[in-house]
ChimeraX commands (.cxc) that place a marker at each C-alpha (Angstrom):
marker #1 position 42.34,-48.27,43.55 radius 0.5
marker #1 position 41.18,-50.64,46.95 radius 0.5
marker #1 position 41.62,-49.68,49.72 radius 0.5
marker #1 position 38.79,-51.43,51.57 radius 0.5
marker #1 position 41.25,-54.02,53.34 radius 0.5
marker #1 position 43.74,-51.27,54.78 radius 0.5
marker #1 position 40.62,-49.56,56.34 radius 0.5
marker #1 position 39.32,-52.80,57.75 radius 0.5
marker #1 position 42.79,-53.16,59.34 radius 0.5
marker #1 position 43.39,-49.55,60.68 radius 0.5
marker #1 position 39.72,-50.10,62.24 radius 0.5
marker #1 position 40.16,-53.58,63.54 radius 0.5
marker #1 position 43.16,-54.35,63.91 radius 0.5
marker #1 position 45.22,-50.67,64.87 radius 0.5
marker #1 position 41.75,-49.70,66.60 radius 0.5
marker #1 position 42.16,-46.22,65.21 radius 0.5
marker #1 position 39.27,-44.27,65.77 radius 0.5
marker #1 position 36.10,-43.88,63.75 radius 0.5
marker #1 position 36.64,-40.31,62.98 radius 0.5
marker #1 position 40.51,-40.57,61.89 radius 0.5
marker #1 position 39.12,-44.27,59.60 radius 0.5
marker #1 position 36.51,-42.34,57.71 radius 0.5
marker #1 position 39.18,-39.01,57.49 radius 0.5
marker #1 position 41.85,-41.39,56.20 radius 0.5
marker #1 position 38.94,-43.05,53.83 radius 0.5
marker #1 position 37.97,-39.64,52.47 radius 0.5
marker #1 position 42.26,-38.84,51.70 radius 0.5
marker #1 position 42.91,-41.82,49.79 radius 0.5
marker #1 position 39.57,-41.01,47.46 radius 0.5
marker #1 position 40.74,-37.85,47.03 radius 0.5
marker #1 position 43.77,-39.46,45.91 radius 0.5
marker #1 position 42.77,-42.23,43.89 radius 0.5
marker #1 position 40.42,-39.60,42.08 radius 0.5
marker #1 position 43.44,-37.31,41.49 radius 0.5
marker #1 position 45.57,-39.98,40.00 radius 0.5
marker #1 position 42.23,-41.20,38.11 radius 0.5
marker #1 position 41.92,-37.71,36.23 radius 0.5
marker #1 position 45.22,-36.30,36.19 radius 0.5
marker #1 position 47.28,-39.47,34.97 radius 0.5
marker #1 position 44.23,-42.15,34.02 radius 0.5
marker #1 position 45.55,-44.45,36.52 radius 0.5
marker #1 position 43.43,-46.39,38.91 radius 0.5
marker #1 position 45.83,-48.84,40.33 radius 0.5
marker #1 position 47.33,-48.51,43.30 radius 0.5
marker #1 position 50.86,-50.41,41.77 radius 0.5
marker #1 position 51.05,-47.82,39.44 radius 0.5
marker #1 position 51.07,-45.07,41.12 radius 0.5
marker #1 position 54.92,-43.39,41.10 radius 0.5
marker #1 position 56.58,-40.83,43.48 radius 0.5
marker #1 position 56.18,-38.09,41.25 radius 0.5
marker #1 position 52.15,-38.24,41.08 radius 0.5
marker #1 position 51.97,-38.67,45.00 radius 0.5
marker #1 position 54.59,-35.24,45.11 radius 0.5
marker #1 position 52.07,-33.41,42.13 radius 0.5
marker #1 position 49.02,-34.37,44.58 radius 0.5
marker #1 position 50.77,-32.27,47.57 radius 0.5
marker #1 position 52.00,-29.70,45.23 radius 0.5
marker #1 position 47.94,-29.34,44.36 radius 0.5
marker #1 position 46.97,-29.15,47.64 radius 0.5
marker #1 position 49.21,-26.43,48.61 radius 0.5
marker #1 position 48.46,-24.67,45.83 radius 0.5
marker #1 position 44.25,-25.03,46.91 radius 0.5
marker #1 position 45.59,-23.58,50.00 radius 0.5
marker #1 position 45.07,-26.58,52.13 radius 0.5
marker #1 position 46.24,-26.06,55.66 radius 0.5
marker #1 position 49.48,-27.68,56.38 radius 0.5
marker #1 position 47.90,-29.78,59.06 radius 0.5
marker #1 position 45.15,-31.05,56.30 radius 0.5
marker #1 position 48.49,-31.75,54.01 radius 0.5
marker #1 position 50.38,-33.61,56.66 radius 0.5
marker #1 position 47.32,-35.89,57.64 radius 0.5
marker #1 position 46.41,-36.67,53.93 radius 0.5
marker #1 position 50.22,-37.75,53.53 radius 0.5
marker #1 position 49.82,-39.66,56.70 radius 0.5
marker #1 position 46.90,-41.62,55.53 radius 0.5
marker #1 position 48.97,-42.30,51.91 radius 0.5
marker #1 position 52.36,-43.35,53.73 radius 0.5
marker #1 position 50.17,-45.62,56.22 radius 0.5
marker #1 position 48.11,-47.18,53.04 radius 0.5
marker #1 position 51.22,-47.74,51.01 radius 0.5
marker #1 position 52.80,-49.49,53.87 radius 0.5
marker #1 position 49.91,-52.02,54.31 radius 0.5
marker #1 position 50.27,-52.87,50.73 radius 0.5
marker #1 position 54.07,-52.91,51.01 radius 0.5
marker #1 position 54.35,-55.08,54.16 radius 0.5
marker #1 position 51.56,-57.78,53.00 radius 0.5
marker #1 position 53.21,-58.36,49.67 radius 0.5
marker #1 position 51.09,-56.50,47.49 radius 0.5
marker #1 position 53.30,-54.52,45.72 radius 0.5
marker #1 position 57.52,-54.42,46.58 radius 0.5
marker #1 position 58.39,-50.17,45.98 radius 0.5
marker #1 position 56.99,-47.72,47.70 radius 0.5
marker #1 position 55.94,-44.64,46.09 radius 0.5
marker #1 position 55.76,-42.51,49.70 radius 0.5
marker #1 position 59.38,-43.39,50.96 radius 0.5
marker #1 position 61.48,-40.41,51.69 radius 0.5
marker #1 position 58.62,-37.89,50.50 radius 0.5
marker #1 position 59.33,-35.52,53.77 radius 0.5
marker #1 position 55.97,-34.89,55.92 radius 0.5
marker #1 position 54.98,-31.20,56.23 radius 0.5
marker #1 position 56.15,-29.44,58.95 radius 0.5
marker #1 position 53.82,-27.61,61.12 radius 0.5
marker #1 position 53.62,-25.22,64.06 radius 0.5
marker #1 position 51.78,-26.51,67.70 radius 0.5
marker #1 position 48.79,-24.90,67.63 radius 0.5
marker #1 position 47.78,-23.27,71.06 radius 0.5
marker #1 position 44.66,-24.56,72.24 radius 0.5
marker #1 position 41.78,-22.59,72.02 radius 0.5
marker #1 position 39.68,-22.84,75.38 radius 0.5
marker #1 position 36.21,-20.75,77.19 radius 0.5
marker #1 position 36.66,-18.48,79.84 radius 0.5
marker #1 position 35.80,-20.10,82.98 radius 0.5
marker #1 position 33.07,-17.06,83.85 radius 0.5
marker #1 position 31.33,-17.96,80.14 radius 0.5
marker #1 position 31.21,-21.72,81.31 radius 0.5
marker #1 position 29.47,-20.97,84.67 radius 0.5
marker #1 position 26.78,-18.97,82.99 radius 0.5
marker #1 position 26.71,-22.03,80.68 radius 0.5
marker #1 position 25.71,-24.57,83.66 radius 0.5
marker #1 position 23.92,-21.96,85.51 radius 0.5
marker #1 position 21.48,-21.76,82.81 radius 0.5
marker #1 position 20.30,-25.04,83.50 radius 0.5
marker #1 position 17.49,-26.52,86.28 radius 0.5
marker #1 position 18.29,-27.89,89.19 radius 0.5
marker #1 position 19.25,-31.68,88.28 radius 0.5
marker #1 position 16.74,-32.67,91.26 radius 0.5
marker #1 position 14.14,-30.52,90.14 radius 0.5
marker #1 position 14.18,-31.26,86.36 radius 0.5
marker #1 position 11.68,-33.65,85.08 radius 0.5
marker #1 position 12.78,-33.04,80.96 radius 0.5
marker #1 position 15.12,-35.96,80.40 radius 0.5
marker #1 position 16.64,-34.25,76.82 radius 0.5
marker #1 position 17.29,-31.28,79.03 radius 0.5
marker #1 position 19.00,-33.76,81.34 radius 0.5
marker #1 position 20.99,-35.19,78.92 radius 0.5
marker #1 position 22.19,-31.89,76.78 radius 0.5
marker #1 position 22.97,-30.74,80.80 radius 0.5
marker #1 position 25.11,-33.83,81.29 radius 0.5
marker #1 position 26.80,-34.26,77.89 radius 0.5
marker #1 position 28.32,-30.79,77.94 radius 0.5
marker #1 position 29.23,-31.51,81.99 radius 0.5
marker #1 position 31.21,-34.50,80.49 radius 0.5
marker #1 position 32.80,-32.98,77.84 radius 0.5
marker #1 position 33.92,-29.91,80.22 radius 0.5
marker #1 position 34.25,-31.66,83.95 radius 0.5
marker #1 position 35.49,-35.04,82.45 radius 0.5
marker #1 position 37.45,-33.93,79.74 radius 0.5
marker #1 position 36.25,-36.41,77.27 radius 0.5
marker #1 position 36.83,-36.81,73.24 radius 0.5
marker #1 position 33.19,-36.69,71.55 radius 0.5
marker #1 position 33.55,-40.54,70.37 radius 0.5
marker #1 position 34.37,-41.69,74.20 radius 0.5
marker #1 position 31.29,-39.84,75.17 radius 0.5
marker #1 position 29.32,-41.39,72.33 radius 0.5
marker #1 position 30.37,-44.83,73.78 radius 0.5
marker #1 position 29.73,-44.34,77.07 radius 0.5
marker #1 position 27.23,-46.96,78.52 radius 0.5
marker #1 position 25.16,-47.58,81.69 radius 0.5
marker #1 position 27.76,-49.93,82.99 radius 0.5
marker #1 position 30.62,-47.56,82.60 radius 0.5
marker #1 position 29.40,-45.19,85.37 radius 0.5
marker #1 position 29.99,-45.84,88.96 radius 0.5
marker #1 position 28.49,-43.65,90.98 radius 0.5
marker #1 position 29.62,-44.97,94.40 radius 0.5
marker #1 position 33.17,-44.04,93.39 radius 0.5
marker #1 position 31.96,-41.43,91.18 radius 0.5
marker #1 position 34.26,-42.40,88.42 radius 0.5
marker #1 position 33.53,-43.19,84.37 radius 0.5
marker #1 position 35.24,-46.00,83.05 radius 0.5
marker #1 position 36.37,-44.23,79.21 radius 0.5
marker #1 position 37.54,-46.42,76.15 radius 0.5
marker #1 position 40.04,-44.11,74.63 radius 0.5
marker #1 position 42.30,-44.04,71.23 radius 0.5
marker #1 position 43.21,-47.66,70.36 radius 0.5
marker #1 position 40.57,-48.97,72.79 radius 0.5
marker #1 position 42.61,-48.23,75.75 radius 0.5
marker #1 position 40.76,-47.65,78.69 radius 0.5
marker #1 position 41.34,-45.42,81.57 radius 0.5
marker #1 position 39.38,-44.20,84.97 radius 0.5
marker #1 position 38.38,-40.63,85.31 radius 0.5
marker #1 position 36.84,-39.26,88.43 radius 0.5
marker #1 position 34.11,-37.23,88.57 radius 0.5
marker #1 position 32.72,-34.44,91.52 radius 0.5
marker #1 position 29.31,-34.47,93.25 radius 0.5
marker #1 position 27.54,-32.46,91.13 radius 0.5
marker #1 position 27.87,-34.21,88.23 radius 0.5
marker #1 position 26.99,-37.65,89.87 radius 0.5
marker #1 position 23.97,-36.27,91.24 radius 0.5
marker #1 position 23.20,-35.04,87.70 radius 0.5
marker #1 position 23.89,-38.43,85.82 radius 0.5
marker #1 position 21.90,-40.34,88.88 radius 0.5
marker #1 position 19.21,-38.26,88.12 radius 0.5
marker #1 position 19.36,-39.07,84.33 radius 0.5
marker #1 position 19.72,-42.47,84.75 radius 0.5
marker #1 position 16.71,-42.59,86.97 radius 0.5
marker #1 position 14.32,-40.89,84.76 radius 0.5
marker #1 position 14.98,-42.36,81.60 radius 0.5
marker #1 position 15.15,-46.52,80.68 radius 0.5
marker #1 position 18.51,-48.21,80.62 radius 0.5
marker #1 position 20.08,-47.89,77.47 radius 0.5
marker #1 position 23.19,-48.63,75.51 radius 0.5
marker #1 position 24.53,-46.31,74.79 radius 0.5
marker #1 position 24.12,-43.94,77.88 radius 0.5
marker #1 position 23.25,-40.95,75.51 radius 0.5
marker #1 position 20.67,-41.21,72.82 radius 0.5
marker #1 position 18.99,-39.30,70.08 radius 0.5
marker #1 position 15.44,-38.10,70.01 radius 0.5
marker #1 position 14.34,-41.05,68.53 radius 0.5
marker #1 position 15.93,-43.06,70.47 radius 0.5
marker #1 position 19.18,-44.15,68.72 radius 0.5
marker #1 position 22.58,-43.71,69.39 radius 0.5
marker #1 position 24.50,-40.12,69.59 radius 0.5
marker #1 position 26.71,-39.18,66.33 radius 0.5
marker #1 position 29.38,-37.13,66.04 radius 0.5
marker #1 position 27.63,-33.70,64.29 radius 0.5
marker #1 position 24.72,-34.35,66.51 radius 0.5
marker #1 position 27.39,-33.72,69.69 radius 0.5
marker #1 position 29.06,-30.94,68.02 radius 0.5
marker #1 position 25.62,-29.25,66.74 radius 0.5
marker #1 position 24.05,-29.42,70.67 radius 0.5
marker #1 position 27.77,-28.03,72.08 radius 0.5
marker #1 position 28.14,-25.12,69.37 radius 0.5
marker #1 position 24.07,-24.12,70.11 radius 0.5
marker #1 position 24.66,-23.98,73.82 radius 0.5
marker #1 position 28.21,-22.07,73.61 radius 0.5
marker #1 position 27.30,-19.53,71.37 radius 0.5
marker #1 position 24.43,-18.31,73.78 radius 0.5
marker #1 position 27.11,-17.85,76.46 radius 0.5
marker #1 position 30.79,-17.14,75.15 radius 0.5
marker #1 position 31.91,-14.70,72.16 radius 0.5
marker #1 position 34.91,-17.41,71.24 radius 0.5
marker #1 position 34.73,-17.87,67.96 radius 0.5
marker #1 position 35.73,-21.41,67.87 radius 0.5
marker #1 position 33.05,-23.95,69.06 radius 0.5
marker #1 position 33.19,-27.55,69.60 radius 0.5
marker #1 position 33.27,-30.68,71.92 radius 0.5
marker #1 position 37.01,-30.68,71.58 radius 0.5
marker #1 position 37.28,-26.56,73.01 radius 0.5
marker #1 position 34.88,-27.99,76.27 radius 0.5
marker #1 position 38.03,-30.64,76.90 radius 0.5
marker #1 position 40.77,-28.17,76.16 radius 0.5
marker #1 position 38.84,-25.94,78.33 radius 0.5
marker #1 position 39.35,-28.36,80.90 radius 0.5
marker #1 position 42.90,-29.42,80.67 radius 0.5
marker #1 position 43.61,-26.03,80.54 radius 0.5
marker #1 position 42.05,-25.13,83.48 radius 0.5
marker #1 position 43.48,-27.86,85.55 radius 0.5
marker #1 position 46.62,-26.83,85.01 radius 0.5
marker #1 position 45.99,-23.26,85.70 radius 0.5
marker #1 position 44.82,-24.13,88.96 radius 0.5
marker #1 position 48.08,-26.36,89.76 radius 0.5
marker #1 position 47.47,-29.75,88.65 radius 0.5
marker #1 position 50.52,-32.30,88.07 radius 0.5
marker #1 position 51.05,-32.42,84.15 radius 0.5
marker #1 position 51.27,-36.08,84.96 radius 0.5
marker #1 position 47.97,-36.25,86.52 radius 0.5
marker #1 position 46.56,-34.26,83.66 radius 0.5
marker #1 position 48.17,-36.60,81.16 radius 0.5
marker #1 position 46.43,-39.85,82.42 radius 0.5
marker #1 position 43.01,-37.90,82.93 radius 0.5
marker #1 position 42.83,-36.81,79.03 radius 0.5
marker #1 position 44.65,-40.42,77.78 radius 0.5
marker #1 position 47.41,-39.28,76.17 radius 0.5
marker #1 position 50.20,-41.48,75.47 radius 0.5
marker #1 position 52.92,-39.41,75.94 radius 0.5
marker #1 position 53.36,-36.13,78.38 radius 0.5
marker #1 position 54.30,-33.95,74.95 radius 0.5
marker #1 position 50.79,-33.89,74.03 radius 0.5
marker #1 position 49.58,-32.53,77.48 radius 0.5
marker #1 position 52.55,-29.90,77.72 radius 0.5
marker #1 position 50.78,-27.43,75.35 radius 0.5
marker #1 position 48.24,-26.90,78.11 radius 0.5
marker #1 position 50.58,-25.48,80.03 radius 0.5
marker #1 position 50.73,-22.26,77.74 radius 0.5
marker #1 position 48.31,-20.37,79.14 radius 0.5
marker #1 position 49.55,-20.77,82.56 radius 0.5
marker #1 position 53.04,-19.45,81.30 radius 0.5
marker #1 position 51.59,-16.62,79.91 radius 0.5
marker #1 position 49.60,-15.90,82.78 radius 0.5
marker #1 position 53.44,-15.94,85.08 radius 0.5
marker #1 position 55.06,-14.09,82.73 radius 0.5
marker #1 position 52.39,-11.01,83.00 radius 0.5
marker #1 position 52.83,-11.50,86.54 radius 0.5
marker #1 position 56.66,-11.14,86.16 radius 0.5
marker #1 position 56.17,-8.07,83.93 radius 0.5
marker #1 position 54.36,-6.37,86.08 radius 0.5
marker #1 position 56.10,-7.05,89.35 radius 0.5
marker #1 position 59.59,-8.02,88.84 radius 0.5
marker #1 position 62.10,-4.60,89.31 radius 0.5
marker #1 position 63.55,-5.72,85.62 radius 0.5
marker #1 position 59.96,-6.56,83.99 radius 0.5
marker #1 position 58.49,-4.04,81.19 radius 0.5
marker #1 position 55.30,-3.30,83.75 radius 0.5
marker #1 position 57.89,-0.87,85.67 radius 0.5
marker #1 position 59.28,1.22,83.13 radius 0.5
marker link #1:1,2 radius 0.2
marker link #1:2,3 radius 0.2
marker link #1:3,4 radius 0.2
marker link #1:4,5 radius 0.2
marker link #1:5,6 radius 0.2
marker link #1:6,7 radius 0.2
marker link #1:7,8 radius 0.2
marker link #1:8,9 radius 0.2
marker link #1:9,10 radius 0.2
marker link #1:10,11 radius 0.2
marker link #1:11,12 radius 0.2
marker link #1:12,13 radius 0.2
marker link #1:13,14 radius 0.2
marker link #1:14,15 radius 0.2
marker link #1:15,16 radius 0.2
marker link #1:16,17 radius 0.2
marker link #1:17,18 radius 0.2
marker link #1:18,19 radius 0.2
marker link #1:19,20 radius 0.2
marker link #1:20,21 radius 0.2
marker link #1:21,22 radius 0.2
marker link #1:22,23 radius 0.2
marker link #1:23,24 radius 0.2
marker link #1:24,25 radius 0.2
marker link #1:25,26 radius 0.2
marker link #1:26,27 radius 0.2
marker link #1:27,28 radius 0.2
marker link #1:28,29 radius 0.2
marker link #1:29,30 radius 0.2
marker link #1:30,31 radius 0.2
marker link #1:31,32 radius 0.2
marker link #1:32,33 radius 0.2
marker link #1:33,34 radius 0.2
marker link #1:34,35 radius 0.2
marker link #1:35,36 radius 0.2
marker link #1:36,37 radius 0.2
marker link #1:37,38 radius 0.2
marker link #1:38,39 radius 0.2
marker link #1:39,40 radius 0.2
marker link #1:40,41 radius 0.2
marker link #1:41,42 radius 0.2
marker link #1:42,43 radius 0.2
marker link #1:43,44 radius 0.2
marker link #1:44,45 radius 0.2
marker link #1:45,46 radius 0.2
marker link #1:46,47 radius 0.2
marker link #1:47,48 radius 0.2
marker link #1:48,49 radius 0.2
marker link #1:49,50 radius 0.2
marker link #1:50,51 radius 0.2
marker link #1:51,52 radius 0.2
marker link #1:52,53 radius 0.2
marker link #1:53,54 radius 0.2
marker link #1:54,55 radius 0.2
marker link #1:55,56 radius 0.2
marker link #1:56,57 radius 0.2
marker link #1:57,58 radius 0.2
marker link #1:58,59 radius 0.2
marker link #1:59,60 radius 0.2
marker link #1:60,61 radius 0.2
marker link #1:61,62 radius 0.2
marker link #1:62,63 radius 0.2
marker link #1:63,64 radius 0.2
marker link #1:64,65 radius 0.2
marker link #1:65,66 radius 0.2
marker link #1:66,67 radius 0.2
marker link #1:67,68 radius 0.2
marker link #1:68,69 radius 0.2
marker link #1:69,70 radius 0.2
marker link #1:70,71 radius 0.2
marker link #1:71,72 radius 0.2
marker link #1:72,73 radius 0.2
marker link #1:73,74 radius 0.2
marker link #1:74,75 radius 0.2
marker link #1:75,76 radius 0.2
marker link #1:76,77 radius 0.2
marker link #1:77,78 radius 0.2
marker link #1:78,79 radius 0.2
marker link #1:79,80 radius 0.2
marker link #1:80,81 radius 0.2
marker link #1:81,82 radius 0.2
marker link #1:82,83 radius 0.2
marker link #1:83,84 radius 0.2
marker link #1:84,85 radius 0.2
marker link #1:85,86 radius 0.2
marker link #1:86,87 radius 0.2
marker link #1:87,88 radius 0.2
marker link #1:88,89 radius 0.2
marker link #1:89,90 radius 0.2
marker link #1:90,91 radius 0.2
marker link #1:91,92 radius 0.2
marker link #1:92,93 radius 0.2
marker link #1:93,94 radius 0.2
marker link #1:94,95 radius 0.2
marker link #1:95,96 radius 0.2
marker link #1:96,97 radius 0.2
marker link #1:97,98 radius 0.2
marker link #1:98,99 radius 0.2
marker link #1:99,100 radius 0.2
marker link #1:100,101 radius 0.2
marker link #1:101,102 radius 0.2
marker link #1:102,103 radius 0.2
marker link #1:103,104 radius 0.2
marker link #1:104,105 radius 0.2
marker link #1:105,106 radius 0.2
marker link #1:106,107 radius 0.2
marker link #1:107,108 radius 0.2
marker link #1:108,109 radius 0.2
marker link #1:109,110 radius 0.2
marker link #1:110,111 radius 0.2
marker link #1:111,112 radius 0.2
marker link #1:112,113 radius 0.2
marker link #1:113,114 radius 0.2
marker link #1:114,115 radius 0.2
marker link #1:115,116 radius 0.2
marker link #1:116,117 radius 0.2
marker link #1:117,118 radius 0.2
marker link #1:118,119 radius 0.2
marker link #1:119,120 radius 0.2
marker link #1:120,121 radius 0.2
marker link #1:121,122 radius 0.2
marker link #1:122,123 radius 0.2
marker link #1:123,124 radius 0.2
marker link #1:124,125 radius 0.2
marker link #1:125,126 radius 0.2
marker link #1:126,127 radius 0.2
marker link #1:127,128 radius 0.2
marker link #1:128,129 radius 0.2
marker link #1:129,130 radius 0.2
marker link #1:130,131 radius 0.2
marker link #1:131,132 radius 0.2
marker link #1:132,133 radius 0.2
marker link #1:133,134 radius 0.2
marker link #1:134,135 radius 0.2
marker link #1:135,136 radius 0.2
marker link #1:136,137 radius 0.2
marker link #1:137,138 radius 0.2
marker link #1:138,139 radius 0.2
marker link #1:139,140 radius 0.2
marker link #1:140,141 radius 0.2
marker link #1:141,142 radius 0.2
marker link #1:142,143 radius 0.2
marker link #1:143,144 radius 0.2
marker link #1:144,145 radius 0.2
marker link #1:145,146 radius 0.2
marker link #1:146,147 radius 0.2
marker link #1:147,148 radius 0.2
marker link #1:148,149 radius 0.2
marker link #1:149,150 radius 0.2
marker link #1:150,151 radius 0.2
marker link #1:151,152 radius 0.2
marker link #1:152,153 radius 0.2
marker link #1:153,154 radius 0.2
marker link #1:154,155 radius 0.2
marker link #1:155,156 radius 0.2
marker link #1:156,157 radius 0.2
marker link #1:157,158 radius 0.2
marker link #1:158,159 radius 0.2
marker link #1:159,160 radius 0.2
marker link #1:160,161 radius 0.2
marker link #1:161,162 radius 0.2
marker link #1:162,163 radius 0.2
marker link #1:163,164 radius 0.2
marker link #1:164,165 radius 0.2
marker link #1:165,166 radius 0.2
marker link #1:166,167 radius 0.2
marker link #1:167,168 radius 0.2
marker link #1:168,169 radius 0.2
marker link #1:169,170 radius 0.2
marker link #1:170,171 radius 0.2
marker link #1:171,172 radius 0.2
marker link #1:172,173 radius 0.2
marker link #1:173,174 radius 0.2
marker link #1:174,175 radius 0.2
marker link #1:175,176 radius 0.2
marker link #1:176,177 radius 0.2
marker link #1:177,178 radius 0.2
marker link #1:178,179 radius 0.2
marker link #1:179,180 radius 0.2
marker link #1:180,181 radius 0.2
marker link #1:181,182 radius 0.2
marker link #1:182,183 radius 0.2
marker link #1:183,184 radius 0.2
marker link #1:184,185 radius 0.2
marker link #1:185,186 radius 0.2
marker link #1:186,187 radius 0.2
marker link #1:187,188 radius 0.2
marker link #1:188,189 radius 0.2
marker link #1:189,190 radius 0.2
marker link #1:190,191 radius 0.2
marker link #1:191,192 radius 0.2
marker link #1:192,193 radius 0.2
marker link #1:193,194 radius 0.2
marker link #1:194,195 radius 0.2
marker link #1:195,196 radius 0.2
marker link #1:196,197 radius 0.2
marker link #1:197,198 radius 0.2
marker link #1:198,199 radius 0.2
marker link #1:199,200 radius 0.2
marker link #1:200,201 radius 0.2
marker link #1:201,202 radius 0.2
marker link #1:202,203 radius 0.2
marker link #1:203,204 radius 0.2
marker link #1:204,205 radius 0.2
marker link #1:205,206 radius 0.2
marker link #1:206,207 radius 0.2
marker link #1:207,208 radius 0.2
marker link #1:208,209 radius 0.2
marker link #1:209,210 radius 0.2
marker link #1:210,211 radius 0.2
marker link #1:211,212 radius 0.2
marker link #1:212,213 radius 0.2
marker link #1:213,214 radius 0.2
marker link #1:214,215 radius 0.2
marker link #1:215,216 radius 0.2
marker link #1:216,217 radius 0.2
marker link #1:217,218 radius 0.2
marker link #1:218,219 radius 0.2
marker link #1:219,220 radius 0.2
marker link #1:220,221 radius 0.2
marker link #1:221,222 radius 0.2
marker link #1:222,223 radius 0.2
marker link #1:223,224 radius 0.2
marker link #1:224,225 radius 0.2
marker link #1:225,226 radius 0.2
marker link #1:226,227 radius 0.2
marker link #1:227,228 radius 0.2
marker link #1:228,229 radius 0.2
marker link #1:229,230 radius 0.2
marker link #1:230,231 radius 0.2
marker link #1:231,232 radius 0.2
marker link #1:232,233 radius 0.2
marker link #1:233,234 radius 0.2
marker link #1:234,235 radius 0.2
marker link #1:235,236 radius 0.2
marker link #1:236,237 radius 0.2
marker link #1:237,238 radius 0.2
marker link #1:238,239 radius 0.2
marker link #1:239,240 radius 0.2
marker link #1:240,241 radius 0.2
marker link #1:241,242 radius 0.2
marker link #1:242,243 radius 0.2
marker link #1:243,244 radius 0.2
marker link #1:244,245 radius 0.2
marker link #1:245,246 radius 0.2
marker link #1:246,247 radius 0.2
marker link #1:247,248 radius 0.2
marker link #1:248,249 radius 0.2
marker link #1:249,250 radius 0.2
marker link #1:250,251 radius 0.2
marker link #1:251,252 radius 0.2
marker link #1:252,253 radius 0.2
marker link #1:253,254 radius 0.2
marker link #1:254,255 radius 0.2
marker link #1:255,256 radius 0.2
marker link #1:256,257 radius 0.2
marker link #1:257,258 radius 0.2
marker link #1:258,259 radius 0.2
marker link #1:259,260 radius 0.2
marker link #1:260,261 radius 0.2
marker link #1:261,262 radius 0.2
marker link #1:262,263 radius 0.2
marker link #1:263,264 radius 0.2
marker link #1:264,265 radius 0.2
marker link #1:265,266 radius 0.2
marker link #1:266,267 radius 0.2
marker link #1:267,268 radius 0.2
marker link #1:268,269 radius 0.2
marker link #1:269,270 radius 0.2
marker link #1:270,271 radius 0.2
marker link #1:271,272 radius 0.2
marker link #1:272,273 radius 0.2
marker link #1:273,274 radius 0.2
marker link #1:274,275 radius 0.2
marker link #1:275,276 radius 0.2
marker link #1:276,277 radius 0.2
marker link #1:277,278 radius 0.2
marker link #1:278,279 radius 0.2
marker link #1:279,280 radius 0.2
marker link #1:280,281 radius 0.2
marker link #1:281,282 radius 0.2
marker link #1:282,283 radius 0.2
marker link #1:283,284 radius 0.2
marker link #1:284,285 radius 0.2
marker link #1:285,286 radius 0.2
marker link #1:286,287 radius 0.2
marker link #1:287,288 radius 0.2
marker link #1:288,289 radius 0.2
marker link #1:289,290 radius 0.2
marker link #1:290,291 radius 0.2
marker link #1:291,292 radius 0.2
marker link #1:292,293 radius 0.2
marker link #1:293,294 radius 0.2
marker link #1:294,295 radius 0.2
view
């Protein structure tokens, strides 16, 4: 089952993230393996609707999460739509197969006090001469204080940092660019990092002078968060969730948060209002005459 042309299309034409392309590649390979071992089918054009439904049922039996099944089916739908529109085949075996519905998961965040301890544990940037430690400090600060996605962080270069205006030029999903402001503390940190190490593209590098990769960033974040918080889930995206949640809790306009995060629609940002709503419900419960807390 050949999918190189499709993967090239979504990477360069649709400009999907490297993470998404990698996930789609794995999903399509898994489906191809299933068709080969279960039905002895190796050609994409020979796949039937029943085969797709059988694979989805097998994923359920294996205990795969609805969100995982949803993404795998999305990958398959996109692949066969690509083949159909390119005239590679007339029928589409994924048509009329409903995409599993999943409940919206609430974002996991790190408590403010834990994050204060995290950043308080780093030396003063103006006195710190350890480039590796400065990089770790800046990496964590950009994820939390600028709300960057992991891929956006990895893609930063020196030219994307405007210290005079205290803002970043960030390339997000689909290659869309946005401007993200940052505070004085992060400006001093980035200025110090740029001063002590040779100019580089990209901005962050491994100890061997190579560009960062996703697992490297993940490991650094998990290592540092593990020392300051008891939260079970730790990841770069949890810091992004914390950035957005703490903004909304502080009264930030939801449309402004949407722009800072680089969301395509407000619906994706509204999930961050949940924690704030829970706090308001607790205030009502305790303070209102008809609230449960008064009874």
